ROBAVEX-180031 format. One line per 10 residues: number of its first residue (from 1); their letters; for each residue x, y, z of C-alpha. Coordinates in Angstrom, 2 decimals. Layout:
N
NUM> a> X Y Z  ...
! end
This chain:
107
1> xxxxxxxxxx> 36.86 97.29 102.72  38.23 100.20 104.76  39.30 101.12 108.25  40.09 104.54 109.62  40.85 106.50 112.74  40.10 110.10 113.61  41.54 112.26 116.37  40.19 115.66 117.39  42.21 118.42 119.09  45.69 117.51 117.84
11> xxxxxxxxxx> 47.26 120.98 118.22  44.28 122.90 119.61  40.49 122.64 119.93  39.87 123.55 116.28  41.53 120.72 114.35  41.05 117.09 113.33  43.45 114.45 111.96  42.31 111.28 110.20  44.07 108.26 108.72  42.46 105.49 106.67
21> xxxxxxxxxx> 43.47 102.34 104.82  41.18 100.88 102.16  41.07 98.17 99.53  38.82 98.89 96.53  36.57 96.12 95.26  38.07 93.86 92.61  37.33 90.73 90.62  39.33 87.81 92.03  39.07 85.60 88.94  37.02 85.18 85.80
31> xxxxxxxxxx> 36.92 85.28 82.02  34.91 87.37 79.61  34.12 86.65 75.98  33.80 89.59 73.60  32.48 89.21 70.06  33.15 92.12 67.72  33.09 92.93 64.02  36.54 92.31 62.56  36.58 92.92 58.80  34.71 92.75 55.49
41> xxxxxxxxxx> 35.99 90.27 52.92  36.03 90.83 49.14  32.37 89.68 48.92  31.34 92.33 51.48  30.72 89.66 54.12  31.25 90.90 57.65  33.41 88.59 59.76  33.34 88.53 63.54  36.06 87.67 66.00  35.72 86.25 69.52
51> xxxxxxxxxx> 38.22 87.48 72.07  38.60 85.95 75.53  39.71 88.30 78.28  41.17 87.18 81.60  39.61 89.34 84.33  41.96 88.21 87.12  43.93 91.19 88.43  47.71 91.15 88.65  47.76 92.93 92.02  45.74 93.94 95.06
61> xxxxxxxxxx> 45.31 97.70 95.44  45.77 99.13 98.93  45.14 102.85 99.49  46.35 104.95 102.43  44.93 108.42 103.10  45.84 111.01 105.72  44.05 114.28 106.28  44.15 117.31 108.53  41.37 119.88 109.00  41.65 123.13 110.92
71> xxxxxxxxxx> 38.90 125.64 111.57  40.37 129.09 111.08  37.20 130.83 112.28  33.47 130.12 112.43  33.27 130.73 108.67  36.64 129.47 107.37  38.27 126.06 107.30  41.36 124.60 105.63  41.81 120.92 104.74  44.95 119.08 103.65
81> xxxxxxxxxx> 44.76 115.53 102.25  47.43 113.17 100.92  47.02 109.65 99.55  49.13 106.81 98.23  47.97 103.69 96.34  50.02 100.50 95.97  49.19 98.25 93.00  47.02 101.05 91.59  44.03 99.76 89.56  44.96 96.27 90.86
91> xxxxxxxxxx> 48.04 96.21 88.59  51.18 94.88 90.32  53.95 97.44 90.61  51.79 100.46 89.73  51.59 103.32 92.24  49.56 106.50 92.45  49.78 109.36 94.87  48.45 112.84 95.28  47.29 115.53 97.59  45.14 118.57 97.89
101> xxxxxxx> 44.71 121.71 99.93  41.16 123.00 100.20  39.91 126.25 101.67  36.24 126.44 102.67  34.26 129.55 103.48  30.66 129.74 104.64  28.67 132.69 103.31
! end
């Protein structure tokens, strides 16, 4: 799920600002059973182990992104983007953030 807004002409006729908030898909609850080879005994018999994994996440990730684009000319453009994620990877208390600056040229 996501929602965003975009506004043209912030400082002049050649720029755009956008802001978005999103929530990546996640499993709300569930269990998984995994069977895997565990060890060989002294008679060379392979023994398996069943592991049950709780798929319920500990958090709910919410991402916020902001971006600015400015056309420098008909052939050149610069973009700046920053983002922040709360409960990154749906793990409570984890955060992630980053940004980028991108220069584009048409040729």
